[in-house]
N, C-alpha and C positions, 0 to 999 in steps of 0.2 A: 447460453453462449459458451463456446469452447475456448480453450487457452490460445489456440492459434489465432483466432479472431481478436481476442483481447490483446495479444502481443502486437499484431498488425496495427490495431487502433492506437495502441500506446506509442509505437514507433512513429506512426504518422503524426501524432499529436506532439511528440518530442521534437520531430524535425531532424535536420541533418547536423552538420558540425557547428559547434559553438565554442567560444573561448572568451566569455564575458569577464571583464576584469573584476567585477564584484562577486563572481561565482567562485566559492572556495573549492568547488569540484574540479576546476581547471578545464582543460580541453575535454570536450564531451561530444560523442557521436551517437545519435539515436537515443539520447538520454543516458548512455553508458559512459561513466567517467573513466578517465585514463587509469586511475587506481584500480577500479573494478576490472577493466579490460586486462590490465597487466597481471592481476591476481589469477586470471583465468586463461593465461597463456598467450594473450595477443601481444606481439612485440612490435607491430608496425606503427605507422603514423596514425593518430586518432582520426584524422580526416579520411583515412582509407579503410576504417573498420568496416568489414563486410556486414551487410544486413543479416546474413545468416548467422554470423558470430553473435551479433546482438540478440537475435532470436534465441539462440542456445543459452546465452547468459540469462535472459529473462525467464526462460522456462526453468532452468535448473536452480537459479539463485532466488528468484522472486516469485516462483509458483510452487515448485516441488519441495525445495528445502524447507520453507516455512509451513508447509502442509496446507496451503490455501486450496490445494486440490481436494483435500478431505472436507474442507468447508463447502466447496462447490457441490459436493454430493448432497448436501443438506440445504444450502441456501446460495444459489448461484449469484444473485445480486450482491450478497455480502462478500462472496469470494472475489468477484470482479472489483469491488471497491477496495478490498484489502490488497489485491494485486496492484492496483493503480497507486494507492497510498504507499504501499511498500516500495514500489519502484522509485517514488519521489522522496520518501522520508526514511526508508529502511523498513524491512519486514518486521523487525521487533517493535518498532513504533506502531505500525499498523495493527499488529497483534495486541499490543497493550491497549490500544483504543477499543478493540473488540472486548477484551477482558474487562476493562473498566465499565463499558456500557452494559455488558451482561451482569456484572455485579450490581450496578445501579438499577437495573430493570427486574431484579429477581424478587421484589416486594419483601425486602427484609429477610431473604433466604427462605421464604415460604414456598417458592416455585422450584428452586434448586439451590444447592449450596453455593456460597461465595467461592471464588477461585483466586489463586495467586495471580497477581499482575506481574508476570515475569517475561512477557514478550515472546513466549513459546507456546505453540499449539500442541497440546498433548491430550490424553484421555479426559482430564478434568475440564479443559476448555470445550472440547467437543461434547461432553456430557451436558455442560451448562447450555451450550447452543441448542442441543437437542431438547433440553428441558424448556428453554425459552420458546422454541418453535412449537413444541407440543402444547404449551399453555396458551400461546398467543396466536397460533395459526398463521395463515398466509399474510395477514395484515401486519404481523409481528416483524416480518422481514423488512417491510417498508419503514417501520418505526425504528428498528435497529440501524438501518441504513442512514436515517436522519441523525441518529445519535453519533454514528461514526463520522459523518460529514461535519457535524457541529464541533466535535473534538479536533478534527483536521483543520477546520477554519480557524478555530481559536489558536491552534499551534502556529499557523501561518502569521496571524496577527502578532503573536508573541515574538516570533522570529524577526519580524520587521521592526517591532518596538525595541528589541534588545540589540539589534545590529542594523543601524540605519542603511547600510549598503544593501540589505535585503529588501528595502523598499522598492528597489528596481524590479523585483520579481513578484511583489505582492499582488498586483493587479492580475497578472497572468496566472498566478497560482489560483486565485479565487475564480477567475473566469473559466479556467480549463480543468480544474480539479474538484470543484464543489458543484453539486447539482447535476 
């Protein structure tokens, strides 16, 4: 799957303009918060954010900058999951899920070395991913995907438990982001 398709699917899933009182992100269009839009030069009303601007932001900030494109060369399903999670929770959170899962799945560092959980994809994270995929083969990508989704689901539950206002979003997060 290519990034253009992933972005289109994400924008469709996110929908149009929202400004839910319980959402700390404030006014949002196509899943892009006002803070993110302003940081990337958009000065208009959020309700009028062009889809093309949202696409550019998703490509630059949620695909290329966190290097999910490098992951896609090795494991397309994992990259797609990281992109979706990163757009919802932040790329560093998504990357930390990958790093935690890779560390937990390396059989006590027998398959490849543990890596820092720093939320950044660099040579060590990519080498660990390569080591995991070499050891586990195509089925490994499916298992790693399950681990990422488990971490994401746990975080959603924790967010709802720690801030009751987030309960307004929990059902949708689980329905649209997991599985």
